[in-house]
KEBA-99351 format. One record per residue (C-alpha): z, x, y. Coordinates in steps of 0.2 Angstrom, whole numbers, padded with zeros to 4 digits, always signed. Layout:
N
ZXY ...
***
This chain:
93
-0368-0041+0086 -0386-0041+0079 -0388-0052+0064 -0406-0047+0062 -0401-0029+0058 -0389-0035+0044 -0404-0045+0037 -0415-0030+0037 -0402-0019+0028 -0399-0033+0015 -0418-0034+0012 -0418-0015+0009 -0405-0015-0004 -0412-0030-0013 -0429-0022-0014 -0422-0005-0020 -0412-0014-0034 -0428-0023-0040 -0438-0008-0041 -0425+0002-0051 -0423-0012-0064 -0441-0017-0066 -0446-0001-0076 -0431-0001-0087 -0430-0011-0103 -0413-0017-0110 -0407-0004-0123 -0401-0010-0140 -0382-0009-0141 -0375+0002-0155 -0358-0007-0153 -0353-0022-0162 -0338-0033-0160 -0324-0032-0172 -0309-0043-0175 -0293-0034-0179 -0275-0041-0181 -0260-0030-0176 -0246-0028-0188 -0235-0040-0177 -0249-0053-0178 -0250-0051-0197 -0231-0052-0199 -0231-0068-0188 -0245-0075-0199 -0235-0072-0215 -0220-0080-0207 -0230-0095-0202 -0237-0097-0220 -0219-0096-0227 -0212-0109-0215 -0227-0120-0219 -0224-0119-0238 -0205-0121-0236 -0198-0139-0239 -0192-0148-0224 -0175-0153-0232 -0164-0141-0242 -0161-0153-0256 -0147-0142-0264 -0136-0145-0248 -0141-0163-0244 -0140-0171-0261 -0121-0167-0264 -0117-0175-0246 -0128-0190-0250 -0118-0193-0266 -0101-0191-0257 -0107-0204-0244 -0113-0216-0258 -0096-0214-0267 -0086-0216-0251 -0077-0199-0253 -0085-0191-0238 -0073-0190-0224 -0075-0183-0206 -0061-0177-0196 -0062-0186-0179 -0053-0171-0170 -0066-0159-0177 -0080-0170-0173 -0074-0173-0155 -0071-0154-0152 -0088-0150-0158 -0096-0163-0148 -0087-0157-0132 -0092-0139-0135 -0111-0144-0137 -0110-0155-0122 -0102-0141-0111 -0115-0129-0118 -0128-0139-0110 -0122-0136-0092 
***
């Protein structure tokens, strides 16, 4: 294998590229960058804004439960609690 032949070929291609590009000036581009959102992205943006504006706690549901707990009238069925706990636990595995 002759390495010097490869170097001669490489020099030939380098010199031809330089000669071709020296005479040309960069042309001004007619294209400009544009930023466009898809309809799905616009919908996601609206949903995010609605979620950000929504309260963290739904007071109309929480306040009656707080009152019942404070009054001592809120009761939890231990059987119902246990069955829900087991179903959540079984759903993990």
